Residue frames as a rotation matrix with the C-alpha (Angstrom) as fourth column:
UNK 1
0.959 -0.112 0.260 -22.82
-0.221 -0.872 0.437 -7.75
0.178 -0.476 -0.861 -7.87
UNK 2
0.589 -0.780 0.212 -19.73
0.090 0.324 0.942 -9.75
-0.803 -0.536 0.261 -6.91
UNK 3
0.166 -0.517 0.840 -18.54
0.959 0.283 -0.015 -9.95
-0.229 0.808 0.543 -10.50
UNK 4
0.698 0.133 0.704 -19.10
0.393 -0.893 -0.221 -6.23
0.599 0.430 -0.675 -10.90
UNK 5
0.913 -0.391 0.117 -17.04
-0.312 -0.485 0.817 -5.51
-0.263 -0.782 -0.565 -7.78
UNK 6
0.338 -0.822 0.458 -14.26
0.473 0.569 0.673 -7.76
-0.814 -0.011 0.581 -9.02
UNK 7
0.309 -0.184 0.933 -14.22
0.923 -0.179 -0.341 -6.00
0.230 0.966 0.115 -12.39
UNK 8
0.880 0.031 0.473 -14.06
-0.031 -0.992 0.122 -2.60
0.473 -0.122 -0.872 -10.69
UNK 9
0.744 -0.651 0.151 -11.25
-0.167 0.038 0.985 -3.80
-0.647 -0.758 -0.080 -8.41
UNK 10
0.221 -0.663 0.715 -9.37
0.838 0.505 0.209 -5.14
-0.499 0.553 0.667 -11.43
UNK 11
0.537 0.038 0.843 -9.82
0.633 -0.679 -0.372 -1.82
0.558 0.733 -0.389 -13.22
UNK 12
0.942 -0.191 0.275 -8.60
-0.319 -0.763 0.562 0.12
0.102 -0.617 -0.780 -10.19
UNK 13
0.577 -0.759 0.301 -5.67
0.176 0.476 0.862 -2.23
-0.797 -0.444 0.408 -9.74
UNK 14
0.317 -0.449 0.835 -4.60
0.947 0.197 -0.253 -1.79
-0.051 0.871 0.488 -13.35
UNK 15
0.806 0.011 0.591 -4.39
0.144 -0.973 -0.179 1.95
0.574 0.229 -0.786 -12.77
UNK 16
0.714 -0.474 0.516 -1.86
-0.700 -0.485 0.524 1.50
0.002 -0.735 -0.678 -9.97
UNK 17
0.911 -0.284 0.300 -0.18
0.153 0.907 0.393 -1.90
-0.383 -0.312 0.869 -10.26
UNK 18
0.586 -0.722 0.369 2.58
0.628 0.116 -0.770 -0.97
0.513 0.683 0.521 -12.69
UNK 19
0.251 -0.477 0.843 3.68
-0.340 -0.858 -0.385 2.08
0.907 -0.190 -0.377 -10.76
UNK 20
0.755 0.060 0.653 3.44
-0.651 0.190 0.735 0.25
-0.080 -0.980 0.183 -7.43
UNK 21
0.877 -0.442 0.189 5.62
0.450 0.893 0.000 -2.56
-0.169 0.085 0.982 -8.78
UNK 22
0.370 -0.755 0.541 8.15
0.431 -0.376 -0.820 -0.08
0.823 0.537 0.186 -10.13
UNK 23
0.368 -0.197 0.909 8.33
-0.667 -0.737 0.110 1.87
0.648 -0.647 -0.402 -6.88
UNK 24
0.903 -0.010 0.429 8.73
-0.325 0.636 0.699 -1.34
-0.280 -0.771 0.572 -4.90
UNK 25
0.722 -0.665 0.188 11.57
0.671 0.610 -0.420 -2.50
0.165 0.430 0.888 -7.12
UNK 26
0.232 -0.633 0.739 13.39
0.056 -0.749 -0.660 0.84
0.971 0.195 -0.138 -6.92
UNK 27
0.557 0.023 0.831 12.99
-0.779 -0.332 0.531 0.89
0.288 -0.943 -0.167 -3.14
UNK 28
0.959 -0.177 0.220 14.30
0.068 0.902 0.426 -2.67
-0.274 -0.394 0.878 -2.83
UNK 29
0.488 -0.820 0.300 17.37
0.690 0.152 -0.708 -1.99
0.535 0.552 0.639 -4.96
UNK 30
0.210 -0.405 0.890 18.14
-0.234 -0.904 -0.357 1.30
0.949 -0.133 -0.284 -3.22
UNK 31
0.703 0.105 0.703 17.73
-0.703 -0.042 0.710 -0.01
0.104 -0.994 0.044 0.33
UNK 32
0.917 -0.384 0.107 19.77
0.357 0.911 0.207 -3.15
-0.177 -0.152 0.972 -0.23
UNK 33
0.317 -0.842 0.437 22.62
0.574 -0.197 -0.795 -1.18
0.755 0.503 0.421 -1.80
UNK 34
0.297 -0.162 0.941 22.57
-0.564 -0.825 0.036 1.28
0.770 -0.542 -0.336 1.08
UNK 35
0.848 0.111 0.518 22.59
-0.513 0.414 0.752 -1.47
-0.131 -0.903 0.408 3.69
UNK 36
0.820 -0.532 0.213 25.29
0.538 0.843 0.034 -3.58
-0.198 0.087 0.976 2.06
UNK 37
0.191 -0.795 0.576 27.58
0.729 -0.278 -0.626 -0.96
0.658 0.539 0.526 0.56
UNK 38
0.114 -0.104 0.988 27.03
-0.303 -0.951 -0.065 1.83
0.946 -0.292 -0.140 3.06
UNK 39
0.438 0.154 0.886 26.42
-0.893 -0.036 0.448 -0.04
0.101 -0.987 0.121 6.32
UNK 40
-0.490 -0.746 -0.451 28.18
-0.725 0.636 -0.265 -3.30
0.484 0.197 -0.852 5.35
UNK 41
0.054 0.581 0.812 25.36
-0.798 0.514 -0.314 -5.56
-0.600 -0.631 0.491 6.48
UNK 42
-0.824 -0.314 0.472 25.23
-0.055 0.873 0.484 -9.15
-0.564 0.372 -0.737 5.35
UNK 43
-0.811 0.541 -0.222 22.82
-0.235 0.045 0.971 -10.36
0.535 0.840 0.090 2.70
UNK 44
-0.366 0.690 -0.625 20.61
0.771 0.600 0.211 -12.01
0.521 -0.405 -0.751 5.31
UNK 45
-0.460 0.144 -0.876 20.50
0.669 -0.593 -0.448 -8.89
-0.584 -0.793 0.176 7.46
UNK 46
-0.916 0.051 -0.399 19.80
-0.254 -0.841 0.477 -6.61
-0.311 0.538 0.783 4.51
UNK 47
-0.682 0.689 -0.243 16.95
-0.003 0.330 0.944 -8.70
0.731 0.645 -0.223 3.14
UNK 48
-0.297 0.573 -0.763 15.41
0.934 0.341 -0.108 -8.99
0.199 -0.745 -0.637 6.58
UNK 49
-0.635 0.026 -0.772 15.52
0.306 -0.909 -0.282 -5.22
-0.710 -0.415 0.569 7.04
UNK 50
-0.934 0.284 -0.215 13.92
-0.319 -0.397 0.860 -4.81
0.159 0.872 0.462 3.61
UNK 51
-0.449 0.804 -0.390 11.03
0.496 0.587 0.640 -7.09
0.743 0.094 -0.663 4.54
UNK 52
-0.278 0.314 -0.908 10.50
0.920 -0.186 -0.346 -5.35
-0.277 -0.931 -0.237 7.89
UNK 53
-0.822 -0.075 -0.565 10.59
-0.003 -0.991 0.136 -1.93
-0.570 0.113 0.814 6.22
UNK 54
-0.846 0.513 -0.147 8.05
-0.195 -0.041 0.980 -2.97
0.496 0.858 0.135 3.59
UNK 55
-0.257 0.799 -0.544 5.60
0.625 0.567 0.536 -4.57
0.737 -0.202 -0.645 6.00
UNK 56
-0.007 0.222 -0.975 5.88
0.982 -0.183 -0.049 -2.23
-0.190 -0.958 -0.217 8.98
UNK 57
-0.287 -0.272 -0.919 6.85
0.341 -0.925 0.167 1.15
-0.895 -0.266 0.358 7.56
UNK 58
-0.782 -0.239 -0.575 6.87
-0.338 -0.613 0.714 1.79
-0.523 0.753 0.399 3.84
UNK 59
-0.935 0.264 0.235 4.58
0.352 0.638 0.685 -0.66
0.031 0.723 -0.690 2.05
UNK 60
-0.103 0.991 -0.085 1.05
0.983 0.088 -0.162 0.16
-0.153 -0.100 -0.983 3.26
UNK 61
0.126 0.137 -0.983 1.72
0.279 -0.955 -0.098 3.90
-0.952 -0.261 -0.158 3.37
UNK 62
-0.744 -0.470 -0.475 3.18
-0.306 -0.392 0.868 4.16
-0.593 0.791 0.148 -0.13
UNK 63
-0.808 0.512 0.291 0.46
0.577 0.589 0.566 1.95
0.119 0.625 -0.772 -1.62
UNK 64
0.095 0.898 -0.429 -2.23
0.903 -0.259 -0.342 4.03
-0.418 -0.355 -0.836 0.07
UNK 65
-0.116 -0.196 -0.974 -0.73
-0.027 -0.979 0.200 7.35
-0.993 0.049 0.108 -1.04
UNK 66
-0.957 -0.258 -0.135 -0.49
-0.148 0.031 0.989 6.17
-0.251 0.966 -0.067 -4.63
UNK 67
-0.550 0.821 0.155 -4.05
0.827 0.510 0.237 4.84
0.115 0.258 -0.959 -4.53
UNK 68
0.048 0.564 -0.824 -5.31
0.574 -0.691 -0.439 8.14
-0.817 -0.452 -0.357 -3.14
UNK 69
-0.389 -0.294 -0.873 -3.85
-0.357 -0.825 0.437 10.10
-0.849 0.482 0.216 -6.04
UNK 70
-0.971 -0.081 -0.223 -4.91
-0.237 0.343 0.909 7.63
0.003 0.936 -0.352 -8.75
UNK 71
-0.694 0.693 -0.195 -8.27
0.596 0.706 0.383 6.38
0.403 0.149 -0.903 -7.52
UNK 72
-0.672 0.455 -0.584 -9.93
0.353 -0.497 -0.793 9.22
-0.651 -0.739 0.174 -5.61
UNK 73
-0.648 0.487 -0.586 -11.59
-0.723 -0.634 0.273 10.67
-0.239 0.600 0.763 -8.75
UNK 74
-0.629 0.411 -0.660 -12.97
-0.188 0.743 0.642 7.22
0.754 0.528 -0.390 -9.56
UNK 75
-0.714 0.347 -0.608 -14.26
0.695 0.454 -0.557 6.67
0.083 -0.820 -0.566 -6.03
UNK 76
-0.698 0.447 -0.559 -15.95
-0.068 -0.819 -0.570 10.07
-0.713 -0.360 0.602 -5.96
UNK 77
-0.648 0.455 -0.612 -17.56
-0.739 -0.180 0.649 9.47
0.185 0.872 0.452 -9.35
UNK 78
-0.602 0.419 -0.679 -18.95
0.226 0.906 0.359 6.10
0.766 0.063 -0.640 -8.24
UNK 79
-0.763 0.303 -0.572 -20.15
0.589 -0.040 -0.807 7.55
-0.267 -0.952 -0.148 -4.95
UNK 80
-0.644 0.506 -0.574 -22.13
-0.428 -0.860 -0.279 10.20
-0.635 0.066 0.770 -6.82
UNK 81
-0.358 0.475 -0.804 -23.47
-0.906 0.033 0.423 8.03
0.227 0.879 0.418 -9.63
UNK 82
-0.919 -0.152 -0.364 -23.97
-0.123 0.987 -0.103 4.72
0.374 -0.050 -0.926 -7.85
UNK 83
-0.015 0.989 0.150 -27.35
-0.542 -0.135 0.830 5.50
0.840 -0.069 0.538 -6.31
UNK 84
0.777 0.420 0.468 -28.43
-0.617 0.363 0.698 2.89
0.123 -0.832 0.541 -3.77
UNK 85
0.870 -0.488 -0.074 -25.37
0.488 0.873 -0.014 0.80
0.071 -0.024 0.997 -4.57
UNK 86
0.647 -0.642 0.411 -22.86
-0.349 -0.729 -0.589 3.62
0.678 0.238 -0.696 -4.13
UNK 87
0.501 -0.451 0.739 -21.50
-0.813 0.046 0.580 2.15
-0.295 -0.892 -0.343 -0.92
UNK 88
0.650 -0.224 0.727 -20.80
0.209 0.972 0.113 -1.25
-0.731 0.078 0.678 -2.44
UNK 89
0.816 -0.277 0.508 -19.38
0.532 0.014 -0.847 0.19
0.228 0.961 0.159 -5.65
UNK 90
0.568 -0.624 0.537 -17.01
-0.489 -0.780 -0.390 2.49
0.662 -0.041 -0.748 -3.76
UNK 91
0.340 -0.420 0.841 -16.01
-0.896 0.127 0.426 0.53
-0.286 -0.899 -0.333 -0.65
UNK 92
0.867 0.090 0.490 -15.93
-0.046 0.994 -0.101 -2.94
-0.496 0.065 0.866 -2.21
UNK 93
0.768 -0.617 0.171 -13.20
0.344 0.172 -0.923 -2.33
0.540 0.768 0.345 -4.80
UNK 94
0.349 -0.661 0.664 -11.19
-0.695 -0.658 -0.290 -0.26
0.629 -0.360 -0.689 -2.30
UNK 95
0.502 -0.111 0.858 -11.13
-0.724 0.490 0.487 -3.14
-0.474 -0.865 0.166 0.19
UNK 96
0.885 -0.103 0.454 -10.11
0.265 0.914 -0.307 -5.61
-0.384 0.392 0.836 -2.52
UNK 97
0.769 -0.566 0.297 -7.50
0.229 -0.190 -0.955 -3.61
0.597 0.802 -0.016 -4.38
UNK 98
0.644 -0.534 0.547 -5.49
-0.742 -0.609 0.279 -2.41
0.184 -0.586 -0.789 -1.37
UNK 99
0.462 -0.492 0.738 -4.05
-0.320 0.683 0.656 -5.78
-0.827 -0.540 0.158 -0.32
UNK 100
0.747 -0.169 0.643 -3.41
0.606 0.572 -0.553 -6.74
-0.274 0.802 0.530 -3.94
UNK 101
0.779 -0.477 0.407 -1.42
-0.092 -0.729 -0.679 -3.58
0.620 0.491 -0.611 -4.53
UNK 102
0.538 -0.604 0.587 0.61
-0.803 -0.156 0.575 -4.20
-0.256 -0.781 -0.569 -1.37
UNK 103
0.571 -0.318 0.757 1.50
0.224 0.947 0.229 -7.66
-0.790 0.038 0.612 -2.65
UNK 104
0.809 -0.285 0.514 2.66
0.495 -0.140 -0.857 -6.06
0.316 0.948 0.028 -5.91
UNK 105
0.675 -0.560 0.480 4.82
-0.582 -0.804 -0.120 -3.60
0.454 -0.198 -0.869 -3.97
UNK 106
0.504 -0.479 0.719 6.28
-0.570 0.442 0.693 -6.34
-0.650 -0.759 -0.050 -1.79
UNK 107
0.699 -0.232 0.676 7.06
0.538 0.793 -0.284 -8.52
-0.470 0.563 0.680 -4.81
UNK 108
0.799 -0.404 0.446 8.77
0.171 -0.558 -0.812 -5.61
0.577 0.725 -0.376 -6.54
UNK 109
0.579 -0.582 0.571 10.84
-0.807 -0.510 0.298 -4.81
0.118 -0.633 -0.765 -3.45
UNK 110
0.531 -0.366 0.764 11.89
-0.232 0.805 0.547 -8.42
-0.815 -0.467 0.343 -2.96
UNK 111
0.760 -0.266 0.593 12.84
0.645 0.422 -0.637 -8.88
-0.081 0.866 0.493 -6.62
UNK 112
0.715 -0.505 0.484 14.82
-0.196 -0.809 -0.555 -5.64
0.671 0.302 -0.677 -6.52
UNK 113
0.557 -0.494 0.668 16.46
-0.796 -0.088 0.599 -6.66
-0.237 -0.865 -0.442 -3.27
UNK 114
0.652 -0.298 0.697 17.43
0.214 0.954 0.208 -10.08
-0.728 0.013 0.686 -4.60
UNK 115
0.761 -0.355 0.543 18.91
0.572 -0.029 -0.820 -8.59
0.307 0.934 0.181 -7.76
UNK 116
0.599 -0.515 0.613 20.85
-0.398 -0.856 -0.331 -5.94
0.695 -0.046 -0.718 -5.84
UNK 117
0.849 -0.287 0.445 22.15
-0.355 0.316 0.880 -8.26
-0.393 -0.905 0.166 -3.12
UNK 118
0.395 -0.811 -0.431 25.85
-0.839 -0.128 -0.528 -8.79
0.373 0.570 -0.732 -3.62
UNK 119
-0.598 -0.679 0.426 26.46
-0.801 0.519 -0.298 -11.77
-0.019 -0.519 -0.854 -1.36
UNK 120
-0.428 0.370 0.825 25.42
-0.222 0.842 -0.492 -15.40
-0.876 -0.394 -0.278 -1.58
UNK 121
-0.964 0.117 0.238 23.78
0.265 0.424 0.866 -17.46
0.001 0.898 -0.440 -4.29
UNK 122
-0.575 0.810 0.119 20.30
-0.543 -0.486 0.685 -16.85
0.612 0.329 0.719 -5.58
UNK 123
0.069 0.625 -0.778 18.89
0.281 0.736 0.616 -19.84
0.957 -0.261 -0.125 -3.70
UNK 124
-0.458 -0.318 -0.830 20.40
0.870 0.030 -0.492 -18.67
0.182 -0.947 0.263 -0.42
UNK 125
-0.995 0.093 0.021 19.16
-0.095 -0.987 -0.130 -15.11
0.008 -0.131 0.991 -0.89
UNK 126
-0.307 0.939 -0.156 15.69
-0.413 0.016 0.911 -16.36
0.857 0.344 0.383 -1.78
UNK 127
-0.001 0.264 -0.965 15.63
0.676 0.711 0.194 -18.55
0.737 -0.651 -0.179 1.34
UNK 128
-0.795 -0.343 -0.500 16.67
0.603 -0.538 -0.589 -15.58
-0.067 -0.770 0.635 3.48
UNK 129
-0.864 0.481 0.146 13.97
-0.400 -0.834 0.380 -13.42
0.304 0.270 0.913 1.93
UNK 130
-0.029 0.906 -0.423 11.14
-0.180 0.411 0.894 -15.91
0.983 0.102 0.151 2.33
UNK 131
-0.159 -0.098 -0.982 12.28
0.814 0.550 -0.187 -16.78
0.558 -0.829 -0.008 5.84
UNK 132
-0.956 -0.256 -0.146 12.08
0.294 -0.795 -0.531 -13.13
0.020 -0.550 0.835 6.86
UNK 133
-0.508 0.840 0.189 8.37
-0.494 -0.464 0.736 -12.87
0.706 0.281 0.651 6.00
UNK 134
-0.960 0.270 0.079 6.33
0.048 0.435 -0.899 -13.49
-0.277 -0.859 -0.431 9.15
UNK 135
-0.587 0.772 0.243 2.77
0.648 0.268 0.713 -14.50
0.485 0.576 -0.658 8.18
UNK 136
0.207 0.695 -0.689 1.19
0.948 -0.316 -0.034 -12.48
-0.241 -0.646 -0.724 10.99
UNK 137
-0.370 -0.408 -0.835 3.14
0.204 -0.912 0.356 -9.37
-0.906 -0.039 0.421 9.92
UNK 138
-0.988 0.038 0.153 2.07
0.149 -0.081 0.985 -9.85
0.050 0.996 0.075 6.31
UNK 139
-0.231 0.972 -0.047 -1.57
0.896 0.231 0.380 -10.27
0.380 0.046 -0.924 7.34
UNK 140
0.150 0.258 -0.954 -1.42
0.737 -0.673 -0.066 -7.14
-0.659 -0.693 -0.291 9.49
UNK 141
-0.728 -0.472 -0.498 0.12
0.020 -0.740 0.672 -5.12
-0.685 0.479 0.548 6.66
UNK 142
-0.825 0.496 0.269 -2.57
0.409 0.197 0.891 -6.30
0.389 0.846 -0.366 4.24
UNK 143
0.066 0.887 -0.457 -5.26
0.995 -0.027 0.093 -5.39
0.070 -0.461 -0.885 6.77
UNK 144
-0.144 -0.186 -0.972 -3.80
0.445 -0.889 0.104 -1.92
-0.884 -0.418 0.211 7.33
UNK 145
-0.967 -0.243 -0.075 -3.68
0.034 -0.416 0.909 -1.26
-0.251 0.876 0.411 3.59
UNK 146
-0.477 0.868 0.139 -7.31
0.685 0.268 0.678 -2.30
0.551 0.419 -0.722 3.17
UNK 147
0.155 0.522 -0.838 -8.24
0.932 -0.359 -0.051 -0.10
-0.328 -0.773 -0.543 6.14
UNK 148
-0.559 -0.435 -0.705 -6.49
0.212 -0.898 0.386 2.95
-0.801 0.066 0.595 4.70
UNK 149
-0.983 0.172 0.067 -8.20
0.035 -0.185 0.982 2.61
0.182 0.968 0.175 1.33
UNK 150
-0.236 0.948 -0.211 -11.58
0.876 0.302 0.375 1.88
0.420 -0.096 -0.902 2.89
UNK 151
-0.009 0.182 -0.983 -11.33
0.727 -0.674 -0.131 5.02
-0.686 -0.716 -0.126 5.02
UNK 152
-0.832 -0.344 -0.436 -10.41
-0.038 -0.748 0.662 7.04
-0.554 0.567 0.609 1.93
UNK 153
-0.788 0.600 0.139 -13.37
0.342 0.239 0.909 5.62
0.512 0.763 -0.394 0.03
UNK 154
-0.028 0.783 -0.621 -15.66
0.999 0.004 -0.041 6.47
-0.030 -0.622 -0.782 2.95
UNK 155
-0.412 -0.182 -0.893 -14.50
0.287 -0.956 0.062 10.07
-0.865 -0.231 0.446 2.73
UNK 156
-0.993 0.075 -0.088 -15.52
-0.106 -0.277 0.955 10.07
0.047 0.958 0.283 -0.94
UNK 157
-0.400 0.901 -0.166 -18.93
0.758 0.427 0.492 8.69
0.515 0.071 -0.854 0.00
UNK 158
-0.018 0.357 -0.934 -19.34
0.848 -0.489 -0.203 11.38
-0.529 -0.796 -0.294 2.62
UNK 159
-0.724 -0.319 -0.612 -18.27
-0.009 -0.883 0.470 14.09
-0.690 0.346 0.636 0.17
UNK 160
-0.913 0.369 0.171 -20.72
0.253 0.186 0.950 12.78
0.319 0.910 -0.263 -2.41
UNK 161
-0.138 0.905 -0.403 -23.61
0.990 0.116 -0.079 13.56
-0.025 -0.410 -0.912 -0.06
UNK 162
-0.294 -0.029 -0.955 -22.85
0.292 -0.954 -0.061 17.26
-0.910 -0.297 0.289 -0.35
UNK 163
0.802 0.560 -0.208 -24.18
0.015 -0.366 -0.930 19.42
-0.597 0.743 -0.302 -3.20
UNK 164
0.354 -0.669 0.653 -22.03
0.915 0.393 -0.093 18.98
-0.194 0.631 0.751 -6.32
UNK 165
0.057 -0.444 -0.894 -19.53
0.055 -0.893 0.446 21.68
-0.997 -0.075 -0.027 -7.11
UNK 166
0.883 0.232 -0.408 -19.11
-0.359 -0.227 -0.905 23.07
-0.302 0.946 -0.118 -10.59
UNK 167
0.832 -0.546 0.096 -16.43
0.504 0.673 -0.541 21.75
0.231 0.499 0.835 -12.89
UNK 168
0.384 -0.720 0.578 -14.08
-0.236 -0.682 -0.692 24.63
0.893 0.129 -0.432 -12.09
UNK 169
0.237 -0.261 0.936 -13.86
-0.966 -0.168 0.198 23.40
0.105 -0.951 -0.292 -8.51
UNK 170
0.928 0.195 -0.318 -13.29
-0.201 0.980 0.017 19.72
0.314 0.048 0.948 -9.32
UNK 171
0.168 -0.950 -0.262 -9.51
0.250 0.298 -0.921 19.81
0.954 0.089 0.287 -9.03
UNK 172
-0.434 -0.285 0.854 -9.64
-0.659 -0.546 -0.517 21.71
0.614 -0.788 0.049 -5.75
UNK 173
0.541 0.721 0.433 -12.15
-0.836 0.403 0.373 19.20
0.095 -0.564 0.820 -4.42
UNK 174
0.802 -0.302 -0.515 -9.93
0.149 0.937 -0.317 16.24
0.578 0.177 0.796 -5.32
UNK 175
-0.244 -0.950 0.194 -6.89
0.029 -0.208 -0.978 17.92
0.969 -0.233 0.079 -3.76
UNK 176
-0.196 0.251 0.948 -8.85
-0.913 -0.400 -0.083 18.63
0.359 -0.881 0.307 -0.60
UNK 177
0.836 0.549 -0.024 -10.08
-0.518 0.801 0.300 15.04
0.184 -0.239 0.954 -0.46
UNK 178
0.454 -0.747 -0.486 -6.56
0.303 0.642 -0.705 13.65
0.838 0.173 0.518 -0.86
UNK 179
-0.451 -0.617 0.645 -5.28
-0.387 -0.516 -0.764 15.92
0.804 -0.595 -0.006 1.92
UNK 180
0.170 0.600 0.782 -8.03
-0.983 0.047 0.178 14.66
0.070 -0.799 0.598 4.23
UNK 181
0.891 0.121 -0.438 -7.34
-0.170 0.983 -0.075 11.07
0.421 0.141 0.896 3.23
UNK 182
-0.044 -0.983 -0.176 -3.68
0.147 0.168 -0.975 11.49
0.988 -0.069 0.137 4.15
UNK 183
-0.427 -0.068 0.902 -4.63
-0.772 -0.492 -0.403 12.98
0.471 -0.868 0.158 7.51
UNK 184
0.627 0.709 0.322 -6.98
-0.779 0.559 0.285 10.07
0.023 -0.429 0.903 8.23
UNK 185
0.680 -0.437 -0.588 -4.29
0.088 0.846 -0.526 7.58
0.728 0.306 0.614 7.18
UNK 186
-0.407 -0.867 0.288 -1.76
-0.181 -0.232 -0.956 9.14
0.895 -0.441 -0.063 9.55
UNK 187
-0.134 0.449 0.884 -4.30
-0.979 -0.196 -0.049 9.06
0.151 -0.872 0.466 12.37
UNK 188
0.868 0.474 -0.149 -5.08
-0.462 0.880 0.109 5.40
0.182 -0.026 0.983 11.69
UNK 189
0.275 -0.854 -0.441 -1.37
0.133 0.488 -0.863 4.56
0.952 0.179 0.248 11.58
UNK 190
-0.564 -0.475 0.676 -0.79
-0.544 -0.402 -0.737 6.23
0.622 -0.783 -0.031 14.94
UNK 191
0.281 0.760 0.586 -3.83
-0.960 0.223 0.171 4.48
-0.001 -0.611 0.792 16.40
UNK 192
0.821 -0.019 -0.571 -2.57
-0.146 0.959 -0.242 1.15
0.552 0.282 0.785 15.12
UNK 193
-0.167 -0.980 -0.110 0.88
0.021 0.108 -0.994 1.73
0.986 -0.168 0.002 16.64
UNK 194
-0.597 -0.099 0.796 -0.45
-0.691 -0.442 -0.572 2.88
0.409 -0.891 0.196 20.01
UNK 195
-0.029 0.768 0.640 -3.42
-0.947 0.184 -0.264 0.58
-0.321 -0.613 0.722 20.51
UNK 196
0.839 0.500 -0.215 -3.27
-0.544 0.763 -0.348 -2.44
-0.010 0.409 0.913 18.24
UNK 197
0.808 -0.582 0.087 0.24
0.588 0.803 -0.093 -3.55
-0.015 0.126 0.992 17.40
UNK 198
0.741 -0.598 -0.305 3.21
-0.433 -0.773 0.463 -1.46
-0.513 -0.211 -0.832 18.54
UNK 199
0.712 -0.544 -0.444 6.19
-0.369 0.248 -0.896 -1.83
0.598 0.801 -0.024 16.22
UNK 200
0.607 -0.601 0.520 8.74
-0.396 0.339 0.854 -4.29
-0.689 -0.724 -0.032 17.58
UNK 201
0.523 -0.467 -0.713 11.58
-0.786 0.060 -0.616 -4.64
0.331 0.882 -0.336 15.13
UNK 202
0.982 -0.157 -0.103 13.19
0.180 0.942 0.283 -8.08
0.052 -0.296 0.954 15.27
UNK 203
0.449 -0.893 -0.020 16.79
-0.423 -0.233 0.876 -8.43
-0.787 -0.385 -0.483 16.36
UNK 204
0.678 -0.259 -0.688 19.06
-0.677 0.145 -0.721 -8.89
0.286 0.955 -0.077 13.39
UNK 205
0.916 -0.401 -0.007 21.26
0.384 0.871 0.307 -11.98
-0.117 -0.284 0.952 13.40
UNK 206
0.531 -0.813 -0.237 24.95
-0.614 -0.562 0.554 -11.40
-0.584 -0.149 -0.798 13.97
């Protein structure tokens, strides 16, 4: 069972990893250029803002949204065809692939940010970037991403318990599921902010 879950997670990850990495890189390049050329922040400040934005604001949400659009049909198919193992086959890969995709997005953003940073040597910029990653913040972001995808997979399991619609309604069903997944994700994000870990942006060095 474990090997099967790992294979499914790898398959799901391959559907999203390239696009997640690309989006992360584009976001990193764009944000660093905006911060340095538009707001005239230093390299250290810019890279720190990039890390905070990826872990607290952008990363988990973008990864989850992309996963919803790419993986919801797969989750629903497994939920309907998995029989007694439908829960494992749907929830297991979702829990595994979410954090991995977030790491891809973060790596893309950091590489893009390092390439776009205009000040300091590569070693200095890399030190600034790695120093800005707080382990507890990274762990919380990974947990949130896994939670978002698990909730989305649970919605697919719940939908699979209903009578199957005909093929003409498949696209409408997927669109409806994605809309509900986004609503649940927003609710979970608000709950996390209010009850678990309110956002406290670190003070940028002068």
